[in-house]
C-alpha positions as CSV (number, residue, x, y, z in Angstrom):
1,M,-20.4,7.9,-3.4
2,T,-18.9,11.2,-2.4
3,S,-16.7,11.4,0.8
4,T,-16.5,14.6,2.7
5,F,-13.3,15.8,4.4
6,R,-12.7,18.9,6.5
7,L,-9.3,20.5,6.1
8,D,-8.8,22.0,9.5
9,G,-5.4,20.8,10.6
10,R,-6.5,17.5,12.1
11,R,-4.4,14.4,11.3
12,L,-5.5,12.3,8.4
13,S,-5.1,8.6,8.1
14,I,-4.4,6.0,5.5
15,G,-8.1,5.1,5.6
16,D,-8.9,8.7,4.6
17,V,-6.7,8.5,1.5
18,V,-8.2,5.1,0.6
19,R,-11.7,6.7,0.8
20,A,-10.6,9.7,-1.3
21,S,-9.3,7.4,-4.0
22,L,-12.7,5.8,-4.6
23,G,-14.5,8.8,-6.0
24,P,-14.9,12.6,-6.0
25,S,-14.6,14.2,-2.6
26,K,-16.1,17.2,-1.0
27,L,-13.5,19.3,0.8
28,E,-14.5,21.8,3.5
29,V,-11.6,24.2,4.0
30,A,-11.6,25.8,7.5
31,E,-11.4,29.5,7.7
32,D,-8.1,29.4,9.7
33,V,-6.6,27.2,6.9
34,R,-7.7,29.7,4.3
35,A,-6.2,32.5,6.4
36,L,-3.0,30.5,6.7
37,L,-2.8,30.1,2.9
38,F,-2.9,33.9,2.5
39,R,-0.3,34.5,5.2
40,A,2.0,32.0,3.5
41,R,1.5,33.5,0.1
42,A,2.4,36.9,1.6
43,V,5.7,35.5,2.7
44,V,6.5,34.4,-0.8
45,E,5.6,37.8,-2.2
46,Q,7.8,39.5,0.4
47,H,10.8,37.4,-0.5
48,L,10.1,38.0,-4.2
49,A,10.0,41.8,-3.7
50,A,13.2,41.7,-1.5
51,E,15.1,39.9,-4.3
52,T,16.7,37.6,-1.8
53,P,17.9,34.4,-3.6
54,V,15.3,31.7,-2.9
55,Y,15.5,28.3,-4.6
56,G,12.9,27.9,-7.3
57,L,11.4,31.4,-6.6
58,N,14.0,33.5,-8.3
59,T,16.7,30.8,-9.1
60,G,16.8,27.9,-11.5
61,L,16.2,24.4,-10.3
62,G,18.5,21.4,-9.7
63,G,21.8,21.9,-11.5
64,N,20.7,25.4,-12.5
65,V,20.4,26.6,-8.9
66,G,23.2,29.0,-9.5
67,H,21.2,30.8,-12.3
68,R,19.5,33.9,-10.9
69,L,16.2,34.9,-12.6
70,K,15.5,38.5,-13.4
71,Q,12.2,39.9,-12.1
72,D,10.6,40.0,-15.5
73,E,11.6,36.4,-16.2
74,I,9.8,35.0,-13.2
75,P,6.2,34.9,-14.5
76,A,7.1,33.0,-17.6
77,F,9.5,30.7,-15.7
78,Q,6.5,29.1,-13.9
79,E,5.0,27.6,-17.0
80,Q,8.5,26.8,-18.3
81,T,9.1,24.9,-15.1
82,V,6.0,22.8,-15.6
83,R,6.5,22.2,-19.3
84,A,10.1,21.2,-18.9
85,R,9.5,18.8,-16.1
86,V,6.5,16.8,-17.4
87,A,9.1,14.1,-18.1
88,G,7.6,10.9,-16.5
89,V,7.2,7.8,-18.6
90,G,5.4,4.5,-18.5
91,E,1.8,3.5,-18.3
92,P,-0.5,6.0,-16.5
93,L,-1.2,5.2,-12.9
94,P,-4.8,3.9,-12.4
95,L,-7.5,6.5,-11.7
96,P,-7.7,5.7,-7.9
97,A,-4.0,6.3,-7.5
98,C,-4.1,9.6,-9.4
99,R,-7.1,10.7,-7.5
100,A,-5.4,9.9,-4.2
101,A,-2.3,11.8,-5.3
102,L,-4.4,14.9,-6.0
103,F,-6.1,14.6,-2.5
104,C,-2.7,14.1,-0.8
105,R,-1.3,17.2,-2.6
106,I,-4.2,19.4,-1.5
107,V,-3.9,18.1,2.1
108,S,-0.2,19.1,2.2
109,L,-0.8,22.5,0.5
110,A,-3.4,23.3,3.1
111,K,-0.6,23.4,5.7
112,G,0.9,26.5,4.2
113,G,4.4,25.2,3.6
114,A,4.3,25.7,-0.1
115,G,3.0,29.3,-0.2
116,I,0.8,28.5,-3.1
117,T,-1.4,31.2,-4.6
118,P,-4.9,30.6,-3.0
119,A,-6.6,30.8,-6.4
120,V,-4.4,27.9,-7.6
121,F,-5.2,25.9,-4.5
122,D,-8.9,26.5,-5.1
123,L,-8.7,25.1,-8.6
124,L,-7.1,21.9,-7.3
125,V,-9.9,21.6,-4.7
126,S,-12.5,22.1,-7.5
127,M,-10.7,19.5,-9.6
128,L,-10.9,17.0,-6.8
129,E,-14.6,17.8,-6.1
130,R,-15.6,17.6,-9.8
131,D,-13.4,14.5,-10.4
132,V,-11.0,16.1,-13.0
133,V,-8.1,13.9,-12.1
134,P,-4.6,14.5,-13.7
135,V,-3.2,11.5,-15.5
136,I,0.1,10.7,-13.9
137,P,2.8,8.4,-15.4
138,S,4.0,5.5,-13.4
139,R,7.8,5.9,-13.8
140,G,10.1,8.8,-13.0
141,S,10.1,9.3,-9.2
142,L,13.3,8.5,-7.4
143,G,12.0,9.2,-3.9
144,T,13.5,12.7,-3.8
145,S,10.0,14.2,-4.4
146,D,7.9,13.0,-7.3
147,L,8.8,16.1,-9.3
148,I,8.7,14.9,-12.9
149,I,5.6,12.8,-12.6
150,L,3.7,15.2,-10.2
151,M,4.3,18.0,-12.7
152,S,1.6,16.3,-14.7
153,M,-0.8,17.6,-12.1
154,A,0.5,21.2,-12.5
155,A,0.2,20.8,-16.2
156,V,-3.5,20.0,-16.0
157,A,-4.0,23.1,-13.8
158,I,-2.7,25.3,-16.6
159,G,-4.6,23.4,-19.3
160,R,-1.9,21.1,-20.6
161,G,-1.6,17.3,-20.4
162,D,-4.4,14.9,-19.9
163,A,-7.0,14.2,-17.2
164,Y,-9.4,11.4,-16.3
165,F,-13.0,12.8,-16.5
166,E,-16.3,11.0,-16.8
167,G,-14.7,7.6,-17.4
168,K,-12.3,8.8,-20.2
169,I,-8.8,10.2,-20.5
170,R,-9.3,13.7,-22.1
171,P,-7.1,16.7,-23.0
172,A,-6.9,18.8,-19.8
173,R,-8.6,21.9,-21.4
174,E,-11.5,19.7,-22.5
175,A,-11.9,18.0,-19.1
176,L,-11.7,21.3,-17.2
177,A,-14.3,22.9,-19.5
178,K,-16.7,20.0,-19.2
179,A,-16.4,20.3,-15.5
180,G,-17.1,24.1,-15.6
181,L,-13.5,25.0,-14.7
182,A,-10.8,27.0,-16.4
183,P,-7.0,26.8,-16.4
184,V,-5.3,29.0,-13.9
185,Q,-2.4,31.5,-14.3
186,L,0.5,30.4,-12.1
187,G,2.2,32.9,-9.8
188,A,5.8,32.8,-8.7
189,K,6.7,29.4,-7.2
190,D,3.3,27.9,-8.0
191,G,4.6,25.3,-10.4
192,L,7.0,24.1,-7.8
193,A,4.4,24.3,-5.1
194,I,2.3,21.7,-7.0
195,G,5.0,19.5,-8.3
196,S,7.8,19.4,-5.7
197,A,6.2,17.0,-3.3
198,S,5.8,13.3,-2.5
199,S,2.0,13.0,-3.2
200,V,2.3,10.2,-5.7
201,T,4.5,8.3,-3.4
202,L,1.9,8.8,-0.6
203,A,-1.0,7.7,-2.9
204,T,0.7,4.5,-4.2
205,A,2.1,3.7,-0.7
206,T,-1.4,3.9,0.8
207,L,-3.0,1.7,-1.8
208,A,-0.2,-0.8,-1.5
209,L,-0.7,-1.0,2.2
210,E,-4.4,-1.4,1.6
211,K,-3.5,-4.6,-0.2
212,I,-1.5,-5.9,2.7
213,R,-4.2,-5.5,5.3
214,P,-6.7,-8.0,3.8
215,L,-3.7,-10.2,2.8
216,L,-2.8,-10.5,6.5
217,L,-6.4,-11.4,7.5
218,V,-6.5,-14.1,4.8
219,H,-3.1,-15.3,6.1
220,F,-4.5,-15.7,9.6
221,G,-7.5,-17.6,8.2
222,A,-5.6,-19.8,5.8
223,A,-2.9,-20.7,8.4
224,S,-5.5,-21.5,11.0
225,L,-7.1,-23.9,8.6
226,A,-3.7,-25.4,7.7
227,L,-3.1,-26.0,11.4
228,E,-6.4,-27.9,11.6
229,G,-5.8,-29.9,8.4
230,Y,-2.2,-30.8,9.4
231,G,-3.2,-31.8,12.9
232,A,-0.8,-29.4,14.5
233,N,0.0,-29.1,18.2
234,P,-1.7,-26.0,19.3
235,R,0.4,-25.6,22.5
236,A,2.9,-23.6,20.4
237,F,0.4,-20.7,20.4
238,D,0.0,-20.4,24.2
239,P,0.4,-16.7,24.7
240,R,2.5,-17.3,27.9
241,L,5.2,-18.9,25.7
242,A,5.3,-15.8,23.5
243,Q,5.6,-13.6,26.6
244,A,8.9,-15.2,27.4
245,R,10.4,-13.3,24.6
246,P,7.9,-10.8,23.3
247,A,9.7,-9.8,20.1
248,A,8.1,-8.0,17.2
249,R,4.4,-8.5,18.1
250,Q,4.7,-12.3,18.3
251,E,2.6,-12.2,21.4
252,A,-0.3,-10.6,19.5
253,A,0.0,-13.1,16.8
254,A,0.1,-16.0,19.3
255,V,-3.1,-14.7,21.0
256,A,-4.8,-14.4,17.6
257,F,-3.9,-18.0,16.6
258,S,-4.8,-19.3,20.0
259,Q,-8.3,-17.7,19.7
260,A,-8.6,-19.0,16.2
261,L,-8.1,-22.5,17.4
262,A,-10.4,-22.2,20.4
263,G,-12.8,-25.2,20.5
264,S,-10.8,-27.2,18.0
265,S,-10.2,-30.9,18.7
266,L,-6.5,-30.2,18.2
267,H,-6.5,-29.5,21.9
268,D,-7.8,-33.0,22.8
269,A,-4.7,-35.0,22.1
270,P,-1.9,-33.5,20.0
271,R,-0.5,-35.9,17.3
272,Q,3.1,-35.1,18.1
273,V,5.2,-33.2,20.6
274,Q,6.6,-30.6,18.1
275,D,5.7,-29.7,14.6
276,A,7.8,-28.4,11.7
277,I,9.0,-24.9,12.0
278,S,6.7,-23.5,9.3
279,F,3.8,-24.4,11.6
280,R,5.4,-23.9,15.0
281,T,6.8,-20.4,14.2
282,L,3.6,-18.9,13.0
283,P,3.5,-16.3,15.9
284,Q,7.1,-15.3,15.3
285,V,6.9,-15.0,11.5
286,T,3.5,-13.4,11.5
287,G,4.5,-11.1,14.3
288,V,7.4,-9.7,12.3
289,V,5.1,-9.1,9.3
290,L,2.6,-7.3,11.6
291,D,5.4,-5.2,13.0
292,S,6.8,-4.3,9.6
293,Y,3.3,-3.5,8.3
294,L,2.6,-1.1,11.2
295,A,6.0,0.5,10.8
296,A,5.2,1.2,7.1
297,C,1.8,2.6,8.0
298,A,3.4,4.9,10.5
299,A,6.0,6.1,8.0
300,V,3.3,6.9,5.5
301,E,1.1,8.7,8.0
302,I,4.0,10.9,9.1
303,E,4.5,11.9,5.4
304,L,0.7,12.4,4.9
305,N,0.5,14.8,7.8
306,G,3.8,16.6,7.1
307,V,5.1,19.1,4.6
308,S,7.8,18.2,2.1
309,D,8.0,21.4,0.1
310,N,11.3,22.9,-1.0
311,P,11.7,25.7,-0.3
312,L,9.6,25.6,2.8
313,V,7.6,28.6,3.9
314,L,7.3,29.3,7.6
315,P,4.3,31.6,7.7
316,A,4.5,32.5,11.4
317,E,8.2,33.6,11.1
318,G,7.9,35.1,7.7
319,E,10.8,32.9,6.4
320,M,11.6,30.7,3.5
321,H,14.3,28.0,3.6
322,S,15.7,25.3,1.4
323,V,15.1,21.9,3.0
324,A,15.3,18.2,2.2
325,N,12.0,17.0,3.5
326,F,11.2,15.7,0.0
327,H,13.7,12.8,0.7
328,T,11.7,9.7,1.7
329,P,14.1,7.0,2.9
330,A,11.8,6.3,5.9
331,I,9.1,5.0,3.5
332,A,11.5,3.3,1.2
333,L,13.3,1.4,4.0
334,A,9.9,0.5,5.6
335,F,8.6,-0.9,2.4
336,D,11.8,-2.8,1.6
337,A,11.6,-4.3,5.1
338,L,8.0,-5.2,4.7
339,A,8.7,-7.0,1.4
340,I,11.4,-9.0,3.1
341,A,9.1,-9.9,6.0
342,M,6.3,-10.8,3.5
343,T,8.8,-13.2,1.8
344,H,9.3,-15.0,5.1
345,L,5.5,-15.3,5.4
346,A,5.3,-16.7,1.9
347,T,8.1,-19.2,2.4
348,A,6.5,-20.6,5.5
349,S,3.1,-20.8,3.7
350,A,4.7,-22.7,0.8
351,Y,6.3,-25.2,3.2
352,R,3.0,-25.7,5.1
353,S,1.3,-26.3,1.7
354,I,3.9,-28.9,0.7
355,K,3.8,-30.7,4.1
356,L,0.0,-30.9,3.9
357,M,0.5,-33.1,0.9
358,T,3.1,-35.3,2.6
359,G,1.2,-38.3,3.9
360,R,4.0,-39.5,6.2
361,M,3.7,-36.2,8.1
362,T,-0.1,-35.8,8.2
363,G,-1.4,-39.4,8.3
364,L,-3.5,-38.5,5.3
365,P,-3.3,-39.8,1.7
366,N,-0.3,-38.7,-0.2
367,Y,-0.8,-35.5,-2.2
368,L,-4.2,-35.1,-0.5
369,S,-5.7,-37.5,-3.0
370,P,-8.5,-39.8,-1.8
371,V,-7.9,-42.1,-4.8
372,G,-4.3,-43.1,-4.1
373,G,-2.2,-45.2,-6.5
374,A,-1.1,-43.1,-9.5
375,S,-3.3,-40.2,-8.6
376,A,-1.5,-36.8,-8.8
377,G,-3.9,-35.1,-6.4
378,F,-2.6,-31.7,-5.7
379,V,1.1,-32.4,-6.2
380,P,1.4,-30.7,-9.6
381,M,0.4,-27.4,-7.9
382,Q,3.7,-27.5,-6.0
383,K,5.3,-26.4,-9.3
384,A,3.0,-23.4,-9.4
385,L,3.8,-22.7,-5.8
386,A,7.5,-22.8,-6.4
387,A,7.2,-20.5,-9.4
388,L,5.2,-18.0,-7.3
389,H,7.6,-18.2,-4.5
390,A,10.6,-17.5,-6.7
391,E,8.9,-14.3,-7.9
392,V,8.0,-13.3,-4.4
393,R,11.6,-13.7,-3.4
394,L,12.7,-11.6,-6.3
395,K,10.4,-8.8,-5.2
396,A,12.1,-8.8,-1.8
397,T,15.3,-7.6,-3.3
398,P,15.9,-4.1,-1.7
399,A,15.5,-1.2,-4.1
400,S,16.4,1.5,-1.7
401,L,20.1,1.0,-2.2
402,D,20.0,1.8,-5.9
403,G,20.5,5.3,-7.4
404,L,22.3,7.4,-9.9
405,A,23.4,11.0,-9.5
406,V,21.3,13.3,-11.6
407,S,20.9,17.1,-12.3
408,D,24.6,17.8,-12.8
409,T,25.2,15.5,-9.8
410,V,23.6,18.0,-7.4
411,E,21.0,15.4,-6.7
412,D,23.3,12.5,-5.9
413,L,21.3,10.4,-3.6
414,A,17.9,8.8,-4.0
415,P,16.0,6.0,-2.0
416,Q,14.0,4.8,-5.0
417,T,10.8,4.9,-2.9
418,A,8.4,4.5,-5.8
419,L,10.1,1.3,-6.8
420,C,10.1,0.0,-3.2
421,I,6.3,0.6,-3.2
422,R,5.6,-0.8,-6.6
423,K,7.4,-4.1,-6.0
424,L,5.6,-4.6,-2.7
425,A,2.3,-4.1,-4.4
426,E,3.3,-6.6,-7.0
427,Q,4.5,-9.0,-4.4
428,A,1.2,-8.8,-2.5
429,D,-0.6,-10.1,-5.6
430,L,1.7,-13.1,-5.8
431,V,1.4,-13.9,-2.1
432,A,-2.4,-13.7,-2.5
433,W,-2.2,-16.7,-4.9
434,M,0.0,-18.6,-2.5
435,L,-2.4,-18.1,0.4
436,A,-5.3,-19.1,-1.7
437,M,-3.5,-22.3,-2.5
438,E,-2.6,-23.0,1.1
439,A,-6.2,-22.5,2.0
440,M,-7.3,-24.9,-0.7
441,F,-4.9,-27.6,0.4
442,A,-5.9,-27.1,4.1
443,A,-9.6,-27.4,3.2
444,Q,-8.9,-30.7,1.4
445,A,-7.0,-32.0,4.4
446,V,-9.9,-31.1,6.7
447,S,-12.4,-32.7,4.3
448,L,-10.3,-35.9,4.3
449,R,-10.1,-36.0,8.1
450,Q,-13.9,-35.5,8.3
451,A,-14.5,-38.2,5.7
452,S,-12.4,-40.7,7.6
453,G,-15.0,-41.0,10.3
454,S,-12.9,-39.6,13.1
455,P,-14.7,-36.5,14.5
456,H,-12.7,-33.3,14.0
457,R,-14.0,-30.1,15.5
458,L,-12.8,-26.9,13.9
459,G,-12.1,-23.7,15.8
460,G,-13.9,-20.6,14.8
461,A,-11.5,-19.5,12.1
462,G,-11.3,-23.0,10.6
463,Q,-15.1,-23.3,10.5
464,F,-15.4,-19.9,8.7
465,M,-12.7,-20.7,6.2
466,Q,-13.9,-24.2,5.5
467,G,-17.4,-22.9,4.9
468,V,-16.2,-20.2,2.5
469,I,-14.0,-22.5,0.6
470,R,-16.5,-25.4,0.3
471,A,-19.2,-23.0,-0.9
472,A,-16.9,-22.1,-3.8
473,V,-14.9,-25.2,-4.6
474,P,-15.8,-28.9,-3.9
475,P,-13.3,-31.3,-2.4
476,L,-11.0,-33.2,-4.7
477,E,-12.5,-36.7,-5.2
478,E,-10.6,-37.6,-8.4
479,D,-7.9,-35.9,-10.4
480,R,-9.1,-32.8,-12.0
481,E,-7.9,-29.3,-13.1
482,T,-6.8,-27.6,-9.9
483,G,-5.5,-24.4,-11.3
484,P,-9.0,-23.1,-12.0
485,D,-10.0,-23.9,-8.4
486,A,-7.1,-21.8,-7.1
487,A,-8.2,-19.0,-9.3
488,V,-11.7,-19.2,-7.9
489,L,-10.4,-19.1,-4.3
490,R,-8.0,-16.3,-5.2
491,D,-11.1,-14.2,-5.9
492,V,-13.4,-15.6,-3.3
493,L,-11.1,-15.2,-0.3
494,F,-10.6,-11.5,-1.0
495,R,-14.2,-10.6,-1.5
496,P,-15.4,-7.8,0.8
497,D,-17.8,-10.0,2.6
498,V,-15.1,-12.6,3.4
499,I,-12.7,-9.9,4.6
500,E,-15.4,-8.5,6.8
501,G,-16.0,-11.9,8.2
502,L,-12.3,-12.3,9.0
503,E,-12.3,-8.8,10.6
504,R,-15.1,-9.9,12.9
505,L,-13.3,-13.1,13.8
506,F,-10.1,-11.2,14.7
507,S,-11.7,-8.0,15.9
508,Q,-10.5,-8.5,19.5
509,T,-7.0,-9.9,18.9
510,L,-6.0,-7.9,15.8
511,P,-7.6,-4.4,16.0
512,E,-4.8,-3.0,13.8
513,L,-6.2,-5.0,10.9
514,Q,-9.7,-3.5,11.1
515,Q,-10.9,-1.2,8.4
516,S,-10.1,2.3,9.5
């Protein structure tokens, strides 16, 4: 399915980038944007003719900034710039991430800050529309632009490197030719215009956040079912209590859990006055995660709708300036913070899972086993839970504090944004397993309560989750392999139809988690 986007200066969203990552896109470039590209290019040509020193236009790059290029060296310097800086390493990024990076670069170039030659811009647009997608390596960005990995995009534009096309990785010239395109001749600054940006950071950040959104929905569902299975006191989720200290969206989380438990028999006669902190603090912990998630989304959308080129062209003023907008600590710190917040969520989930198996706390059979005696029930899975949690905790280690001075120590600070993003995406996969396990244990607890003969009404979220889980995995009636059940639920709970069901359940209380 082809998405259509109009480049006319309007703000783009994370959802736009996600859609662009899924397949070829049709781009409609507004006439005023095209006029802006020509005005910006004229500014570049004026500075080139005036022989005023401008970084990357008529000087070397990085530690070579003091080297002044002669006029007759500038044309060849463009291809040299690209060749020398295709220096990324590691496995290629997946096709959706590379496609999203191409989309993000075009969006930024359309703002005129790069002063790119319009014909080069047009080739990039055609590449996106015909799905000729540069293969971009996964390692090499420090968060001070994605220069050495994004130069792989510039390489494809001049017929070098590799591209995804028609389901295969092909040499760039072959991919371009099959798509009816031809390599372009770079003008002054064009190599830098393509490669000196944070487009890969944007693409990977967007796709990482798209993992977090359904994860939070599943968390609300799994935790709601855990409250039902544990027999928790629902009074902790009275929104009036959260209003007494409305920190970090805890009120929104309390409202969501309160609605999720509406109609539950938990309200009839609470088992105890006060539950363990992992249950009672769901609004506080979840609120912090929501707050961190929204802060990360905001940081990414600022970058998506901004211009990070260095040097930066100001078309209206006819000026070019060296800038540092390529530096992305706002995204790095936001993703580090979100990874830490997600670890708090995962820790609480793990403790809820363990307490669900503790008979003296729930009034249910130990280890959620209806057999009793020497039955292991679900207790062996606590080891898997602990192993996952240890790795989740490792992924919370901040990466934004690490860096080495490079380029003759001219570039002596870096926020390691790419690493911050990558470890969050990896952490999300681990947390997904933990939430699937919590949901499985909670469903077993509910099944045991229902089998005991005492009526237990579930709230809306509990009914939905119990139905989804029991349609996929039967209750535990005797010791069996539980790892495969967890794997089934890991897939089922994140199916599009299940996520859509959770979106509907929480549409009024959690609008920020709806598909944009």
